[in-house]
PAGUSE-15937 format. One line per field, with one value per residue (C-alpha): x, y, z; residue number from 1. Coordinates in steps of 0.2 Angstrom, whole numbers, padded with zeros to 4 digits. Layout:
N
x (X_...)
y (Y_...)
z (Z_...)
pos (NUM_...)
END
This chain:
266
x (0000_0004_0007_-0009_-0018_-0013_-0022_-0038_-0036_-0033_-0027_-0044_-0053_-0038_-0029_-0041_-0056_-0049_-0042_-0060_-0069_-0059_-0062_-0079_-0082_-0071_-0076_-0059_-0061_-0071_-0077_-0062_-0051_-0033_-0022_-0004_0001_0018_0030_0044_0050_0046_0033_0019_0018_0023_0005_-0004_0003_-0003_-0020_-0023_-0018_-0032_-0046_-0042_-0048_-0060_-0065_-0081_-0077_-0069_-0053_-0034_-0019_0000_0013_0027_0044_0054_0073_0076_0095_0093_0109_0111_0105_0091_0083_0087_0076_0064_0063_0062_0047_0037_0040_0035_0020_0018_0017_0023_0032_0039_0052_0063_0076_0078_0093_0083_0093_0109_0098_0092_0105_0115_0101_0105_0088_0073_0081_0065_0052_0062_0062_0044_0039_0049_0045_0028_0031_0039_0026_0011_0021_0025_0009_0001_0012_0005_-0010_-0016_-0027_-0024_-0009_-0010_0000_0006_0000_-0008_-0017_0000_0005_-0012_-0012_0007_0004_-0009_0004_0018_0007_0002_0018_0032_0020_0009_-0007_-0022_-0021_-0018_-0016_-0031_-0039_-0038_-0032_-0033_-0018_-0012_-0002_-0009_-0026_-0037_-0025_-0029_-0019_-0028_-0023_-0033_-0023_-0031_-0039_-0025_-0012_0005_0007_-0004_0006_0022_0011_0009_0025_0034_0019_0024_0041_0044_0058_0056_0068_0066_0073_0086_0091_0108_0101_0087_0099_0111_0097_0091_0083_0069_0055_0041_0052_0050_0030_0030_0038_0027_0010_0018_0019_0002_-0006_0000_-0013_-0026_-0027_-0039_-0025_-0025_-0044_-0044_-0030_-0040_-0059_-0048_-0048_-0066_-0075_-0070_-0079_-0076_-0087_-0072_-0059_-0047_-0047_-0046_-0042_-0055_-0050_-0046_-0033_-0043_-0043_-0058_-0058_-0071_-0076_-0083_-0099_-0096_-0106_-0106)
y (0001_0019_0031_0040_0021_0019_0034_0025_0009_0008_0027_0033_0037_0045_0056_0055_0059_0071_0081_0083_0085_0100_0108_0106_0110_0126_0131_0131_0131_0138_0133_0140_0143_0141_0133_0137_0120_0125_0110_0110_0094_0087_0072_0084_0097_0081_0072_0089_0088_0069_0072_0090_0079_0068_0081_0090_0076_0069_0083_0089_0108_0111_0119_0120_0118_0124_0113_0125_0122_0136_0134_0143_0138_0115_0108_0099_0084_0088_0095_0079_0070_0083_0079_0060_0060_0073_0058_0045_0056_0061_0079_0091_0104_0119_0126_0141_0149_0162_0166_0164_0152_0164_0180_0169_0160_0173_0181_0182_0183_0171_0164_0151_0166_0175_0163_0158_0174_0179_0161_0166_0183_0174_0160_0173_0184_0169_0161_0178_0177_0160_0167_0158_0166_0155_0145_0129_0124_0107_0111_0096_0094_0092_0106_0117_0112_0112_0130_0133_0127_0137_0153_0151_0145_0157_0170_0174_0173_0162_0159_0145_0142_0146_0132_0148_0166_0181_0188_0204_0212_0204_0208_0194_0182_0168_0155_0138_0124_0107_0097_0103_0088_0075_0068_0069_0048_0044_0055_0047_0027_0033_0038_0021_0010_0018_0014_0033_0045_0065_0081_0082_0098_0105_0120_0121_0132_0118_0107_0114_0118_0103_0110_0119_0124_0114_0099_0101_0103_0087_0078_0089_0082_0065_0064_0073_0060_0044_0051_0057_0049_0062_0078_0082_0085_0094_0105_0107_0111_0122_0137_0131_0134_0150_0158_0177_0181_0171_0179_0193_0202_0199_0209_0212_0212_0227_0227_0235_0228_0222_0220_0207_0224_0232_0218_0216_0231_0238)
z (0000_-0002_0010_0005_0004_0021_0027_0021_0031_0048_0050_0044_0059_0069_0055_0038_0047_0059_0045_0037_0055_0056_0039_0043_0060_0060_0042_0034_0017_0005_-0014_-0025_-0012_-0017_-0004_-0002_0010_0017_0019_0031_0027_0044_0048_0051_0036_0024_0032_0029_0010_0008_0016_0005_-0010_-0007_-0003_-0018_-0029_-0016_-0005_-0005_-0007_-0023_-0020_-0028_-0021_-0023_-0012_-0006_0002_0009_0009_0025_0024_0024_0019_0003_0012_0020_0003_-0004_0006_0008_-0014_-0012_0003_-0009_-0024_-0013_-0006_-0025_-0020_-0035_-0021_-0027_-0017_-0015_-0005_0010_0020_0038_0046_0041_0051_0065_0072_0078_0086_0105_0112_0105_0089_0086_0088_0076_0063_0066_0062_0046_0040_0041_0033_0018_0015_0016_0003_-0009_-0007_-0011_-0028_-0031_-0031_-0015_-0004_0011_0020_0028_0042_0050_0068_0078_0092_0103_0096_0102_0120_0124_0117_0129_0146_0138_0136_0154_0164_0153_0145_0159_0147_0143_0124_0111_0092_0083_0070_0058_0059_0048_0041_0049_0034_0020_0016_0010_0018_0029_0039_0044_0054_0046_0059_0072_0079_0074_0089_0086_0092_0077_0065_0070_0069_0052_0048_0054_0045_0028_0034_0030_0035_0039_0045_0063_0065_0054_0064_0073_0088_0091_0093_0105_0117_0122_0139_0126_0135_0123_0128_0146_0141_0134_0149_0159_0152_0150_0169_0172_0160_0173_0183_0173_0155_0151_0152_0136_0133_0148_0142_0126_0134_0147_0132_0125_0142_0150_0160_0158_0174_0183_0176_0185_0168_0148_0134_0119_0100_0102_0116_0128_0146_0155_0174_0183_0194_0178_0180_0200_0206_0223)
pos (1_2_3_4_5_6_7_8_9_10_11_12_13_14_15_16_17_18_19_20_21_22_23_24_25_26_27_28_29_30_31_32_33_34_35_36_37_38_39_40_41_42_43_44_45_46_47_48_49_50_51_52_53_54_55_56_57_58_59_60_61_62_63_64_65_66_67_68_69_70_71_72_73_74_75_76_77_78_79_80_81_82_83_84_85_86_87_88_89_90_91_92_93_94_95_96_97_98_99_100_101_102_103_104_105_106_107_108_109_110_111_112_113_114_115_116_117_118_119_120_121_122_123_124_125_126_127_128_129_130_131_132_133_134_135_136_137_138_139_140_141_142_143_144_145_146_147_148_149_150_151_152_153_154_155_156_157_158_159_160_161_162_163_164_165_166_167_168_169_170_171_172_173_174_175_176_177_178_179_180_181_182_183_184_185_186_187_188_189_190_191_192_193_194_195_196_197_198_199_200_201_202_203_204_205_206_207_208_209_210_211_212_213_214_215_216_217_218_219_220_221_222_223_224_225_226_227_228_229_230_231_232_233_234_235_236_237_238_239_240_241_242_243_244_245_246_247_248_249_250_251_252_253_254_255_256_257_258_259_260_261_262_263_264_265_266)
END
């Protein structure tokens, strides 16, 4: 069986159906959309590419898809591996080169944040040049819940990745996350079942930081799961069941701060 055929077999319920569920539940696609599927070369974005390839052919909503690989400074070996995997998944990728790694690996503070910001800007710009109105990123369920805890513990705020987001600097452009409900363990199982090998992280900065915040959060969640198997679902539900009357303060979309005393009364 090909990697795409495997998605319709034992992984239909945990991957394929969750992909279409996110599209339908969060209204991620509209007829006539031209989607730029952003492929980094890792397991998540490569799987997303395979899922979009199938959806473009057989999905309920008629869309057009472009498969974009931005090379931020990968080695020749990593680019070779990306092209080989694209052939295995039958993805007609388009590649282009930037110097993002060159600029971010010398940054003294938050190189990962700077890298992500620069990547996003380049992707929006190139997607627009390709005539696309949406970019798709391969963030999965585990990314979502880890971001919730990271925001609370390290950022002192309650927020998370949303399933879709309007671009601030590119009118008419939108970011979507169609793998929102897919668990990382199922992506790994699909990868191993198909005998595929993808990039992990090609960034030398990240490889140096063995004690990265995200790795610490992953370990924390794993420890909490031993006591409560529903811990991941509960973390996710925490940002779906927010009681504003039980919050000290919050910001609205304009940035204005509201405090509980406004509604408390004398």
